[in-house]
C-alpha positions, 0 to 999 in steps of 0.5 A, spaced: 192 633 583 186 629 584 179 628 581 172 624 583 170 618 579 163 619 577 161 612 575 163 605 575 169 603 570 176 601 570 181 605 573 185 607 567 179 608 563 177 613 568 183 617 568 184 617 561 177 620 560 178 625 566 185 627 564 184 627 556 190 623 555 192 617 551 191 610 555 198 608 554 200 614 558 195 613 564 197 605 564 205 607 564 203 612 570 199 607 574 204 601 573 210 605 574 209 610 579 202 608 582 196 612 583 192 613 590 184 611 590 181 614 596 189 614 599 190 607 597 196 606 592 194 602 586 198 600 580 193 595 576 190 599 570 184 594 570 182 596 578 175 596 578 172 603 581 165 603 583 164 611 583 165 616 588 172 614 589 177 620 589 183 619 584 190 622 586 196 622 582 202 626 581 206 629 575 213 626 575 219 630 572 222 628 565 229 627 563 230 632 558 233 629 551 238 633 546 236 634 539 240 630 534 239 635 529 241 642 528 236 647 529 238 653 524 231 656 523 227 660 527 219 661 528 215 667 529 212 668 536 205 671 536 204 670 543 208 668 550 207 668 557 209 663 563 203 658 561 203 658 553 207 660 547 203 661 540 207 661 534 206 662 526 208 655 524 212 656 517 210 651 511 215 644 510 216 644 518 214 637 521 211 638 528 213 631 531 219 627 530 218 620 527 223 615 524 222 617 517 223 625 519 231 626 518 231 633 519 230 638 525 222 639 527 218 644 531 219 640 537 227 640 536 226 648 536 222 648 542 228 643 545 233 649 543 229 654 547 228 650 553 221 648 553 219 641 555 214 638 560 213 631 562 207 627 561 204 624 567 208 618 566 214 621 566 216 621 559 218 628 556 214 631 551 213 638 549 207 641 550 204 640 543 196 640 544 194 640 537 198 639 530 198 642 523 200 638 517 207 639 515 205 643 508 200 647 512 202 654 516 199 658 521 197 658 528 199 653 533 199 653 541 204 650 545 203 649 553 209 651 557 207 647 563 203 640 565 197 644 568 196 649 562 197 642 557 191 639 561 187 645 561 188 646 553 186 639 552 180 640 555 178 646 551 179 642 545 175 637 547 169 641 549 170 646 543 172 652 547 179 652 543 179 652 535 182 655 529 179 658 523 183 657 516 184 660 510 184 656 504 185 657 496 181 652 492 181 650 485 173 650 484 168 655 487 163 652 492 156 653 490 154 656 497 156 656 505 156 648 507 157 644 513 160 637 511 159 632 516 162 625 514 166 620 518 174 619 516 178 613 516 185 611 513 184 610 506 184 603 504 188 604 497 193 609 499 196 609 506 198 616 506 191 618 505 185 619 509 178 618 506 171 618 508 169 612 511 162 610 515 166 606 520 171 612 521 171 617 526 166 623 526 168 629 523 165 636 521 167 642 517 164 648 516 166 652 509 165 659 508 165 663 501 170 669 501 172 671 494 172 668 487 179 669 483 179 674 478 178 668 472 172 666 477 175 659 477 178 659 484 176 661 490 178 664 497 175 660 503 175 660 510 174 654 514 172 652 521 173 645 524 168 642 529 173 636 530 180 635 528 182 629 524 188 628 520 187 631 513 180 633 515 179 639 511 182 636 505 178 630 505 172 634 506 173 638 500 174 632 496 167 630 498 165 636 495 169 635 489 174 641 491 181 641 492 186 646 495 191 649 490 198 645 491 194 639 494 197 633 489 196 628 494 188 629 494 187 631 487 189 638 485 194 638 479 199 643 480 202 646 473 209 645 472 210 645 480 208 652 480 204 651 487 209 647 491 205 646 497 198 646 500 195 653 500 192 652 507 193 657 513 191 656 520 189 664 520 185 665 527 186 661 533 181 662 539 182 659 546 181 661 554 187 662 557 189 656 562 191 661 568 186 667 567 180 664 563 180 670 559 178 669 552 184 670 546 183 671 539 190 671 535 191 672 528 197 668 524 200 673 518 200 669 512 206 666 509 209 670 503 208 664 498 200 664 500 200 672 499 204 671 492 198 666 490 193 671 492 196 676 488 197 672 482 189 670 482 185 675 486 185 683 486 189 685 492 185 690 494 179 685 495 183 680 498 186 684 503 179 686 505 176 679 506 182 677 510 181 682 515 180 679 522 173 681 523 171 679 516 173 672 517 169 672 523 163 675 520 163 671 514 160 665 518 156 670 523 153 673 517 149 667 515 150 663 522 143 660 521 146 654 517 152 654 522 148 653 528 143 649 524 149 644 523 153 645 529 
């Protein structure tokens, strides 16, 4: 594979930007394997490019690693072909392993299914293009080959791929609203993120769908323009609203009756990495989310509001506020 460098810059920076991959992966590739600049092998990350050079590189097969945890669960598959897999991630399932995670993850489930691909540096990875918090449920796309992973990563960058979320909040919104506030790690609680002028740019659109029967809560839809950690929860907090079950950011569950954050990635949209066909995939609600809806809303009303077209039209019907702030 190859690309043309467009401007003077370091080799590792040019590759990181062109491939939309972390610098550490690019640095490993350059140091351990090498890339070709105008057909000449280079193994120095800081190599200076003048612009116009052709950068060529190869993917390297990784050695598969066995999971250390037993995978005794299954995950609903919403769509699958030779390039991508779309699943409906259940709540309480961690996507990636970490030293603090002592149980099987979604990645372990992928290992069990034999789905693994390589980074360009030869390290094993599992096609995770975007993440969902442990307590959040819903649509998640996995790339099944490196080419698909690069294509989907670029779609995340140019916003041609994204998700619409459903959330249950503790206080109704006054109106449809865009929140455009930077987010960084909280200085007071390292488990939390917070609005931070020095943080990374973050933008979310919130759309009113249906008030609860007591008019104290609300079902809303959310569209993200960026994908920061805990973005929806932080931006709702800036509006003095919280998702039901979200005790970390302020909602106090009565007697533990709402055990997790009532947030669901409901609609995934993307362009297929091989055919370029536009796809919209709906992730059915989890039972706990539906139970919470039934307890707080009229069933015939929320069924109408969560129809596929209703979510999209909820934004499009009043799209002036969305376009103005996009």
